[in-house]
Structure formats: C-alpha cells, structure tokens
matplotlib code that plots the C-alpha trace (Angstrom):
import matplotlib.pyplot as plt

x = [234.1, 235.3, 238.7, 239.5, 241.9, 242.6, 243.3, 245.6, 247.3, 247.8, 249.0, 251.7, 252.8, 253.4, 255.0, 257.4, 257.9, 259.2, 261.6, 262.4, 263.3, 265.2, 267.7, 267.8, 269.5, 271.7, 273.0, 273.1, 275.5, 277.8, 277.7, 279.0, 281.9, 282.7, 282.9, 285.2, 287.7, 287.9, 288.7, 291.4, 292.7, 292.3, 294.5, 297.6, 297.9, 298.3, 300.9, 302.4, 302.3, 304.3, 306.7, 307.7, 308.2, 310.7, 312.5, 313.1, 314.4, 316.9, 317.7, 318.6, 320.8, 322.4, 323.0, 324.6, 327.0, 327.6, 328.0, 330.1, 332.4, 333.1, 333.7, 336.1, 337.9, 338.4, 340.0, 342.3, 343.8, 343.6, 346.0, 347.8, 349.1, 350.3, 347.9, 346.0, 342.3, 341.6, 341.2, 340.3, 340.3, 337.4, 335.7, 335.6, 334.2, 331.8, 330.7, 330.5, 328.4, 326.2, 325.5, 325.1, 322.2, 320.6, 320.8, 319.3, 316.3, 315.7, 315.0, 313.0, 310.7, 310.3, 309.3, 306.9, 305.2, 304.9, 303.7, 300.9, 300.3, 299.2, 297.5, 295.0, 294.7, 294.1, 291.3, 289.9, 289.3, 288.1, 285.3, 284.6, 283.8, 281.4, 279.7, 279.3, 278.0, 275.6, 274.5, 274.0, 271.9, 269.9, 269.6, 268.5, 266.0, 264.7, 264.4, 262.6, 260.1, 260.0, 258.9, 256.4, 254.6, 254.5, 253.0, 250.3, 249.6, 249.3, 246.9, 245.2, 245.2, 243.7, 241.3, 239.5, 238.1, 236.1]
y = [-53.9, -51.0, -49.7, -47.9, -46.6, -50.1, -51.4, -48.6, -49.0, -52.9, -52.6, -50.0, -51.9, -55.1, -52.9, -51.7, -55.4, -56.4, -53.7, -54.0, -57.9, -56.9, -54.8, -57.2, -59.6, -57.0, -56.1, -60.1, -60.2, -57.4, -58.7, -62.3, -60.4, -58.3, -62.3, -63.5, -60.2, -61.1, -65.0, -63.6, -61.5, -64.4, -66.6, -64.0, -63.2, -67.3, -66.7, -64.0, -65.9, -68.8, -66.5, -64.9, -68.4, -69.5, -65.9, -66.2, -69.8, -67.9, -65.4, -68.0, -69.8, -66.7, -65.6, -69.2, -68.6, -65.7, -66.7, -69.7, -67.3, -64.9, -67.8, -69.4, -66.0, -65.6, -68.9, -68.7, -65.1, -66.6, -69.5, -67.3, -65.0, -68.3, -68.1, -71.0, -71.5, -70.3, -67.7, -64.2, -66.1, -68.4, -65.4, -63.6, -66.7, -67.5, -63.8, -63.9, -67.5, -65.8, -62.4, -65.1, -67.0, -63.6, -62.2, -65.8, -65.7, -62.2, -63.0, -66.2, -64.1, -61.5, -64.0, -65.6, -62.6, -61.5, -65.0, -64.8, -61.2, -62.4, -65.7, -63.4, -61.7, -64.6, -65.6, -62.0, -61.9, -65.6, -64.6, -61.2, -63.3, -66.0, -62.7, -61.1, -64.3, -64.8, -61.3, -62.1, -65.3, -63.1, -60.8, -63.4, -64.4, -61.3, -61.0, -64.2, -63.5, -59.4, -61.1, -63.3, -60.4, -58.0, -61.2, -61.5, -57.6, -57.7, -60.6, -58.5, -55.4, -57.6, -59.3, -55.8, -55.2, -58.0]
z = [285.3, 283.5, 283.1, 286.3, 288.6, 290.0, 286.5, 286.0, 289.2, 288.5, 285.3, 286.3, 289.5, 286.6, 284.7, 287.7, 289.1, 285.5, 285.3, 288.4, 287.8, 284.7, 287.1, 289.8, 287.3, 286.1, 289.6, 290.1, 287.0, 288.2, 291.8, 290.3, 288.0, 291.3, 292.9, 290.1, 290.7, 294.4, 293.6, 291.3, 293.9, 296.2, 293.5, 293.4, 297.2, 297.6, 294.6, 296.5, 299.9, 298.0, 296.1, 299.4, 301.1, 298.5, 298.8, 302.2, 301.7, 298.8, 301.6, 304.3, 301.8, 300.9, 304.3, 305.1, 302.4, 303.7, 307.0, 305.6, 304.0, 307.0, 309.5, 306.6, 305.7, 309.6, 310.0, 307.5, 309.0, 312.3, 310.9, 308.5, 311.2, 312.8, 315.8, 317.3, 317.2, 320.7, 322.9, 320.9, 317.6, 318.9, 320.4, 317.1, 315.6, 318.0, 317.2, 313.5, 314.1, 316.6, 314.3, 311.6, 313.2, 314.4, 310.8, 309.7, 312.2, 311.5, 308.0, 308.9, 311.0, 308.3, 305.6, 308.4, 308.7, 305.0, 304.6, 306.6, 305.8, 301.8, 303.7, 305.2, 302.5, 300.1, 302.9, 302.9, 299.5, 299.5, 302.0, 299.5, 296.6, 298.4, 299.5, 296.7, 295.0, 297.9, 297.0, 293.2, 294.0, 296.0, 293.8, 291.1, 293.7, 294.4, 290.1, 289.9, 292.9, 291.0, 287.6, 289.0, 291.1, 288.0, 286.0, 288.6, 288.8, 285.0, 285.0, 287.9, 285.4, 282.7, 284.7, 286.1, 282.9, 282.9]

ax = plt.figure().add_subplot(projection="3d")
ax.plot(x, y, z, "-o")
ax.set_aspect("equal")
plt.show()
C-alpha cells in the first residue's frame, strides 16, 4: 500500500491517543492530590470533634464549680443571718440547683451537637477522598487504554505503508 489518507488518519489518532493518555495521567495525579486534601480535612474535623468533647467536659466542670460556689454561698448567707435551712431558704437553694442543672444540660447538648457536626464533616471529607481516589484510578485506567489504542493506531499507520 502507499502513503494515503488512512495512514495519516491512523497516525493522527495514535498521536491524539498518546497525548490523551498523558493528560489523563496528569488528571489522575490532580485527583490524588485532591484526595490527600480531603483526607487531611477529615483528620482535622475528627480532631475538632475530640477538642469539642474535651471543651464541653471542661465547661461542665466549670459549671459544677459555679453551682457549688453559688449553693455554698447561699447556705452561708442563710446560716449567717441566723435562719434555719427551711422554707424560703430551701426554695432558693432548690431553684439555684435547678438552674445550675439546666445550664449544665444546655452545655452538654450544645457540645453533642457540635461534636456531631464535626463527625459528619469528617465522614463527608472521607467520602470525598474516596471518590477522588476512585476518579484517579479511573483516569489511570483510561490513560492505559488510551496509550494502548495509540500504539495500535501507530502500528496500523505503519502497516498501511506495506
């Protein structure tokens, strides 16, 4: 056979497929970098969840101390005034204890909500990391296929010369 349109078509297809393979490899590399960033973000969100748990425990301990101080101060005030721990004095102590318990419950609930949001965020980033890794693998597979078809088209263009 002679040099013809089929030869140039096969040669052009070979070059195109080979360049496409290189582009897909570069895209896969970018997807892997993206996956690394998502993994890092997931780790940071998990750390934030742990920090929130610790912070909530500290806030609750601080509130325990505040409640203890308030009740102790009220008891001392009642005793120093010469009153018995009964009637209005007990009502005041009960009210302060209830208010303290409510504040502690709010702190605990807010902490749990914040922890849950960080946990969800970490899970989301983990999923995005997995998706980026899958995309990278798909690009690598496509790059291999493109390289193989490029080589085959190159061989076909050479074979068309004979």
